[in-house]
C-alpha positions, 0 to 999 in steps of 0.5 A, spaced: 577 028 908 581 022 911 577 016 911 571 019 908 567 016 902 569 023 898 577 021 899 577 018 892 577 026 889 584 026 892 586 019 891 584 019 883 585 026 881 591 029 885 598 028 882 604 031 884 610 032 879 617 030 882 622 034 878 628 029 875 633 027 880 640 029 879 638 036 876 640 043 878 633 046 880 632 053 878 626 057 881 625 064 877 621 069 880 618 075 876 614 081 879 607 081 876 604 087 873 610 091 876 610 096 871 604 099 874 606 097 881 613 101 880 609 107 877 604 107 883 609 107 888 613 112 884 620 108 883 625 112 880 627 111 873 631 107 870 633 104 876 631 105 883 636 103 888 631 102 894 627 097 890 633 093 888 636 093 895 629 091 897 629 085 892 636 083 894 634 083 902 628 078 900 633 074 896 638 074 902 632 072 907 631 066 902 638 063 902 637 064 910 630 060 910 632 055 905 639 052 906 639 048 899 639 054 895 646 055 893 646 062 889 641 067 887 641 072 881 637 078 881 635 084 876 630 089 876 623 085 879 626 078 877 630 073 881 633 066 880 634 061 885 639 055 884 637 049 888 643 044 889 643 038 885 642 033 890 637 037 894 631 033 896 627 039 898 620 037 899 622 031 895 623 035 889 615 036 888 614 041 883 608 045 886 612 045 893 618 048 890 614 054 886 609 055 891 614 056 897 619 060 894 614 065 891 609 066 897 615 066 902 619 071 897 612 075 897 611 076 904 618 078 906 617 083 900 611 086 904 615 085 911 621 089 909 618 094 905 618 100 910 625 098 911 627 101 904 621 106 903 619 109 910 615 114 907 612 111 902 606 106 904 604 100 900 598 102 896 597 095 893 599 088 895 606 086 891 605 079 887 610 075 883 610 070 878 614 064 878 616 058 874 621 052 876 626 049 871 631 043 871 638 043 868 643 037 868 650 040 869 654 045 872 655 048 865 648 049 863 647 052 870 653 057 869 650 058 862 643 060 865 646 065 870 650 068 864 644 069 860 640 072 865 646 077 866 647 078 859 639 080 859 641 085 865 646 089 861 642 089 854 635 091 858 639 096 863 643 100 857 637 101 853 633 103 859 638 108 861 638 111 854 631 111 854 630 115 860 635 120 859 632 122 852 625 122 856 628 126 861 631 131 856 624 133 853 622 127 848 616 123 849 616 116 850 614 114 843 620 119 840 625 116 845 623 109 843 624 111 835 631 114 837 633 108 839 630 103 834 636 099 831 641 102 835 647 097 837 650 097 844 656 101 841 651 107 839 648 107 845 654 108 849 656 114 844 649 117 845 650 117 853 657 120 852 656 125 847 649 127 849 648 126 856 656 126 858 654 119 861 660 114 861 655 107 861 661 103 865 661 108 870 654 107 872 653 103 879 655 095 878 648 093 881 644 096 875 649 094 869 651 087 872 645 085 877 646 082 884 648 075 886 647 072 893 651 067 895 654 064 902 661 066 902 667 063 906 670 069 910 674 070 916 671 075 920 665 076 924 659 080 923 662 086 925 668 085 921 673 083 926 678 077 924 677 070 927 681 064 926 676 059 923 672 060 916 665 061 917 659 062 911 656 069 911 651 070 906 653 076 901 650 080 896 655 082 890 655 085 883 660 080 880 661 078 872 658 071 872 660 071 864 667 070 865 671 065 869 674 069 875 668 069 879 667 061 878 674 060 879 675 064 886 668 061 888 668 053 886 665 051 892 658 054 890 657 049 885 663 044 886 668 043 881 667 047 875 674 045 871 670 041 866 666 048 863 666 048 856 671 052 853 672 054 845 679 058 843 680 060 850 673 063 851 667 060 855 662 057 850 655 060 852 649 056 849 643 061 851 638 058 846 640 051 848 638 054 855 631 056 853 630 049 851 629 047 858 624 052 860 618 048 858 611 050 860 606 045 863 599 046 861 592 044 864 588 040 859 582 044 856 575 044 858 576 041 865 574 044 871 581 047 875 581 047 883 587 050 886 588 048 893 592 053 898 594 050 905 599 054 910 606 051 911 608 050 918 602 054 921 602 050 927 609 054 929 606 060 926 599 060 930 603 058 937 608 064 935 602 069 934 598 066 940 592 063 936 586 061 940 585 053 941 581 050 938 579 055 933 581 062 933 575 066 930 579 072 928 584 068 924 578 064 920 575 071 918 582 073 916 582 067 911 575 069 909 577 076 907 583 073 903 579 069 900 574 075 898 580 079 895 582 073 891 575 073 888 575 080 887 582 080 883 581 074 879 574 074 876 574 067 873 574 064 880 567 062 881 567 059 888 571 058 894 571 054 900 576 054 906 577 051 913 582 052 918 588 054 914 586 051 907 582 054 902 580 051 895 578 055 889 574 053 883 575 055 876 570 054 870 571 049 864 573 054 859 578 059 863 583 064 861 589 064 865 589 067 872 594 073 870 588 075 865 592 072 859 587 070 854 588 063 851 584 059 846 586 052 848 590 051 854 592 054 860 599 055 863 598 050 870 604 054 873 601 061 872 594 059 875 597 056 881 603 061 882 598 067 882 593 064 887 599 062 892 603 069 892 596 073 892 593 069 897 600 070 901 600 077 900 593 079 902 594 075 908 600 079 910 
């Protein structure tokens, strides 16, 4: 489109939102329709150790691929990635941060699937939703991670009780009714008295989620001692709410001695943290175009020996992905592609790509992220 009379459509209508400087960037990835996906692939309830380890392996690959990610935290089908405060990752462009993280995570999930489910073929492509949020300081980042870990505990304790009741013979409706209005103490009592299960003895990965970070170690990959300290990407299940982990790992976020304290205990502002989680919406009654362009495809095409200047097989693969996109999302009315790029048109009055009906405005992130990760998953 360079140097043509049509170039104005890019110059006058495309815009890039740059995330504010000197803010920590969090990209949160969440499985889309994973209730159905987990049933289709017969995940164990309430927790499938294989599925969780697969998510952790994908998060580890993310830290290997993107060095500006300093820590990640995951539970169930969700993972949060914290980029360092001073990152200039793709000039802090919001769309790049979301699209690259979500598409790369999705691709790795599919590539590593057989490592954890060797006897279970993928019956449909997995895909993930994502959003990016900026937080102003270390205090708020720790609050954010504490908030996600508190949610992990609440949800896992409930699910542990729920599936214990279901497996004992109750219907799902009866199990929900039995747990309605119960406190954390009530649930612990139910597990212990009815099922002889001490909740505190459940695996820490289930109760506390998983944390992925670069640890400083003095051993090699085989565990042998070495003289110099090196960085090794580590998956752990520590408590992120209390101070111990952060005191022992101050290098992850930097000095955290100024963390807010109240009466000797950390002050967590979960509701305050949520205020940063704004949703940017597209204007109503506008045509929406989502353009997907491959990242580092020069290198990819060399590695996979594409024919030059055009590889017919690669182009037909792109077309097949585009066809699957239109099958998946009926609101797409037209697609056009060449080389490693595809564009999709959505009508004036559209519902969200994830099929969440809206009356006035459409979530920009959901449209873009759904397109990005689905195309990546189909391409794989």
